[in-house]
N, C-alpha and C positions, 0 to 999 in steps of 0.2 A: 192240554186237556182242560175242559171246563169242570169246575168243582162239582156241579150237580149232574154231570155225566156219570159220576161215580156214586155220589151219595143221593138218596131220595130227598125231595124238597122238605118233607116232614120228618126227616131222620132224627133231628135233635129236638123235636117237639116234646118228647117224653120228659126232658129236663125242665120244661117250663110248665108242666102239668101240676095240679095240686096233689096228684098221686106219685110225684117223681121219686120219692124215697122208696115206695113199694115197687115201682118199675125197676129202679136200679138194683134193688135186692133180688128181684125175680130174674133179671138179666144175669147176675152173678151166679144164681142157682143153675140157670141154663148153661152158663159157661163151664161150671164144674162138671156137669153132665157131659158136655161136649168134649172135655179133656179125657174123660174115662171111656166114652163109647164112640165108635166110628159112625153110628147112625143114631139120629135123634128121633125116636118113635114118639108119636103123639101121646099114646097111653102112658108111656114111661115118664114123659115130661109132666103130664098132669099129676101123676102120682108123686113125683119129686116136688112139685110146687106145693101140693097139699101137705106133704110131710114136713117141709121146711118153713112154710109160711102160713100155717093154719090161722094164727092170730092176726098176722099182718094183713091178710087178704080180707078180713072182716072190716078193716079200716078204709077200704076203697071208697072214694067219694065220687059222686056223680059229676060228670064232665059235660060241658055244653056241646050239643050236637051228637051225643052218644045215644044210641037206642037202649042202652043198658041203664036201668034205674035202681037205686038202692032200696026204694020202697017196695020193690018186688022181692018175694022170698026166693032167693037164689042160693043154692048150696055151694060148698067150697069147690066142688068139681066145676060148677058153672063159672065161678069166678076165675078158676085156673084157665078154662077155655077162653074167657074174655081176655086174659093177659096174652095168651098165644095169638088171638086175633089182632090184638093191639100191636104186637111185635111184627106180625105179618104186614099190617097196614103201613107201618113206619119203616120197613126195610131191615129190621134187625134179624128177621128170620125169613127164609124162603121155603116154599113148599116143594117137596120132592116125593111124589107117590112111589110106593114100592110096587113094581109091575108084577112081581111074582105073587104077592099076597094081597094087593090092593089096599095095603095099610098106609095111613098117612104118616109120612116122615118129613123131617125138617132138616135144613142145613143152615149153618151160619155163613153168610157172605164173607168174603175175604176182608173187606174193610171193617165189618162188624167184629170179626174174631180178633183182628189186630187191636182194635180199640178196647175190647173187653180184656184182652191180655194185658194191655197197658194199665187199665183200671185195677186189675187184680194185683199186678206187681206193685203199684203205688200203695194200695191199701195194706198189703201184707208184707211189704218190705223185701223185695226180691234181693237175695245176696248177689253182690257183684264181684266177680273174680278179676280184680285189677292185675294181680300177680300172674294169673293164668294167661292174660293177654300178652304180657311181656315174654313169659317163658315159651308159649306156643309160637310167638313170632320168631324168637331166636331158634327154637327147635326146627321149624320148617325151613328157615333160611340156611341153617347149618347143614341140614340134610341135602338141600338142593345144591349148595355150594360144593359139597363133596361128590354128589352124583353127576352134576353138570349134564343133565338130560333135559327132555322137553318139559318136565314137571317144574323146572325153575320158574316158569311163568306163573304156574299155579301157586307156588310158594310166595312169589312177589305179590300177587293179588291178595292172598290170604293175609300176608303181613301188612299190606296197605289197609285192608278192611279192619283188622284187629287194632291197628294203631289209631285209626279214626274213632273206633268204638271206645278205646281206652281214653282218648282225649275227651270225647263227649261225656263219658261216665264221670271223669274227674271234674269236669265243669259242672255237671249235675250235682255232684257231692258238694262242691263249693257253694252253689246256689241254694241247696237245701240248708246248709249251716247258716247262711245269711238269712234265710227265711225264719228259722228258729230264733236267731238273734234279734230280728226286728219284732217278732211277736212278744218278746219279753216286756215291752212297754205296755202291752195290753193286759198283762197279768197283774191283778190287784191283790191276790191272796197268796199266801205261802203254799197252800195245797195245790193251787193251779200251777205254780212254778214247778213244784216237785213232780206233779203228774206230767207236765209237758216235757220235763227233762228226763225223768226216769222211765215213764211209760211209753213215751214216743221217741224222743231224740236218742236216748241211750239204747232202746230196744231196736229201733229201725235204722239208725244212722251210725252211732258210735260202735256198738258191739258187732254189727253185721258188716259194716263197710270200713269205717275209719280205723278201728283197731287192727283188723287183718292187713290193711294197707301199710300200717306203720310197723307191724310185727315182722313181716317177711321183707327180705331185701332184694326182691326180684328186679326192681327198676335199676338201682345202681349196679347190681351184679351182672345183668345181661345187656345193659345199655351200650357199653363200649363195644361189645362183641357184635351186636346188631349193626351199629354204625360202621364197624370195620368191614363187615361182609358187604354192605351196600356200597360203601365207597370203593371197594375193590371192583365190584361189578360196574360201577359208574366209570371207572378209569379203563376198563377193558372193552375196546370196541367190538371184539368178538362176542362177548357175552351180551352186549346190547343188541347186536345184530341177531343173535339167536333168539333172544326174547321177543324182538319185533317180528321175526319170521313165524314164531309160534302163535302170536296174536293174529297175524294175517291168515294163517292156516285155519284157525278156529273161527274165522269170520267176524272177529270183533273189530277189525279195522280193514279198510279197503286197500290201503297202500302201506308199504313198509316204512316210509318216512313218517307218516301219521302215527303208526304203531310205535316207532322208535321214540317219537316225542312224548307219547303217552307213558311209555315205560320210564323215561327220564323224569317225567312229571311225578309219577307215583313214588319213585325213589326220593326225589326232592322233598315231597310232602312228608314222608316218613322221617327223613333226616331233620327237617324243620321242627316237627312235633317233638321229637326226642331232645332236640336242643332247648326247647321251651318248657320241657316237662319239669325240670327242677324248680323253675320260677313258680309254676302252678302249684306244685306240692308245698312250697313255702307259703303261698297264700292260704292254702287249706289249713296248714298248721297254725298260722296266725289267727285265722278266723275261728278255728275250733278253740284255741286258748282264750280268745276274746269272748266267745260265747260262754265258756265255762266260768270265767271271771265275772262276767256281767250277771250270770245267774246267781252266783253267791252274793254279789253286792245287792241284787234286787231282793233276795230273801232277807238279808240283814236289814235292809230298809223297811220291808214290810213288818218284820218282827219288832223293830224299834218303834215304829209309828204306832204300834198297838199297846205297848207296855209301859214305856217310861214317860216322864213328864213332857219331854220334848214331843213325843208322839201324840200325846193328848192335846198339846197346844196346836200342833199341826191340824188335828181334826177339828178343833174349835175354830181356827182361822179359816178352814175350808167352809165351815157352815156360816161364817160371818156375813157373806153377801145375802143369804136367805134371811138372816136375822134382821139386817138393815132394811130389807124390802118390807118386812112386817112392821117396821117402826115400833119395835117393842121397847119397854123401859131398859131392858138389858143392853140393847144396842146404844141407847143414848148414854147410859152410864159408862159403857166401855169407851165410847168416843170422848167422854169428858176425862176419864181417869188414865187411859192408856194412849200413848203416842202412836196410834195406828194410822197407816196411810194405805191407800189403794196403789198397788204396784202393777204396772203393765209390762208387756214384753214387745220388743221390736220385732215386727213381722214384715211380710212382703207388702202390707198396705200402710205401714206406719208413715212412710215418707211420700205417700201418694197425694197428689193434689190434682183436681180436675183441670185439664188444660183449657186455656182460653182460646176462643176461636179467633183466628187471624186470617185476613185475606192474603192469599199467596199470589205474588206477582212474579210470574216466571221470567227469568232472564232471557234475553234474546240470545239465541245460539250463535256462537262465534264460528264462522266458517274458516277452517284451516285448509289451505291448499298445499298439497304435497306434489312436487314435480318429480319427473324422472331423474333429474340431476341431484335432488335431495336424496333420493333412494340410492343412487349410485355412490354418492359421497358417504352415506352411512354404511353401505356395504364395504366400500374400500377401507373405511376406518376400522370396521370389525375385522377384516382380513389382516390388517396391519397389527392389530392388538393380538390376534390369534397367532400370527407368525412370530411375535416376540416371545410368546410362551412356548409354542411348539414349532420351532423353526425347522426348515428342511434338514439342516445338518443334525439337529437333535434327534429327529426321527430316524435318519440313516444310522446314526451312531447307536441308537437303541436296538435296531435290527441286527447290526453287526455284533453288538455285545451278546445278544441272544444266540446268534450263530456260534460265536467263539471260534474254535478251530475246526468246526464241522463244515461240511459242504452244504448240508441241508438239515432241516428239522421239521417235525410235525407239530400239530396243535398241542398234543399232550406233553410235548417236551418244553413248551413255553413256560416261563416263570413270571407271573404278573404279581408284583408285590404291592401294588396300590392302584387306585383309580387312574392315576397319572400314567402308569404303564399301559393300562387298558386303552386309554385315549390315544396314546402313541401308536399302539398296534392298529387301531381303527384307521388312523391317518395314514399309516404305512400301507395298509391294504387299499385305501382310496387312491394313493399315489402310484399304485402298481402300473398304471397305464402310461406314466410319464417316462420320457426317454432319459437315458444316462443314469439310471439307478443301479446300485451294486447288488441288487437282489431281484428276484421275481417270485410271485405268489401264485400258487395253483390251488384251485378249490376242489375239494372232494365232497362226497355225499355224507350227510349226517351232521350231528352236533355233539360236542363234548363239554363237560364242566371242568374248567381249569382254574384252580384257586378261587372258586366261588363264582366265576364268570362263565356264562354259556356262550361258546364260540363254535363257529363252523369248523369242520375238519379242513385244515390247510396244510400245504407243504411249502415252506419258505426255503428257496435255494439261492446259493450265492452265484452272482455273475462274476466269473474269474477275471474278466477284462477290466472290471471296476473294483478290484479287490482292495485297493488302497483308498477309495473314496470314503470320506467320513471319519477316517482315523485321525 
């Protein structure tokens, strides 16, 4: 879908207007009214704008192309109506007349309400329940595992969505801490560092998000239980079949094979995220400790540069380039008495030199002719090298070791200890059509995960007449 099939072309023009701060504040006022009321009546919106933005609306500036002019005497109600018309023009509001009373009402389009919800959460620091995601995932999976009914598919979908949201929120937390860490270099005064740390980071990040995350132990407490349930489902062909059939009955997938693949994919994504969760939590801890340490060091630096002799010398040296440009007697005296030198720093332009233009003479292309005999020799050589590593006897011996004393085995009974075993199994399946093998392979429908490898459902049976081959 095209972006502008959803958003109007002038939707974001409010943020490039000279009145952008007033527009954003008015949008947030409308959003708070939208959260409280099911219908946005025009009279109520005008009253709310006047009550909350009486002084701000007086600061509206004239915009190019607008029929509205500040030189005209327009009251607060008129300016509130102007804001509503502006939001209608840019697609932030849509008109919905009330048929019963013929009163003008408005609705927030879906895209606008989602963006305003995002803006509101960012500005006011929405609390994130990381522990709630983990516990709700475990609770839903545990109930579904006990009941074993058609709601197992609902539990799996919920667990998948909650796990993705947990990962996204943790990544957002890490990025927010990085942002505060980087902004430290822009703080030049102690009061700015304290305000940024205690009024913003401590209030919006540390107390609301990081502290609850580290206080409760939901992740290590329920992680293994979640993984245990999902691995049990993954090893049970009956459960996978039931989940796939439920997805097909609900119309989410057209075929059972496609639905089964999607179920296995969701389980795999959940397992992968929980396996990487500890590493992400360690990164968050390191970044939070680094930001706290850097804040203290930055404050100490700012305090020292203002009070002691070293700090005063630093301020004097900072002003030295300006003094030299003025060619004052002080600059000449300092140059004579003090061993001062200009110091530079190596940057991306330090070693740069303008390249000299040279005429390029392209080399004549050398034509290489490859014959069919060359290709055949290369192919034969590759086959010989492959046979040395995975010979015919090694592959047969591998299959017979897997069978042991049994007549046959299925895919879930295989034991693949390394990539080498996986390659031997592939070659054994490829050789199935050859004559004189002591085994035969029969394919079934579906796929399974065995020791981390995704394999089709197979039945490998022993050929009794060749039972001694490969031993």
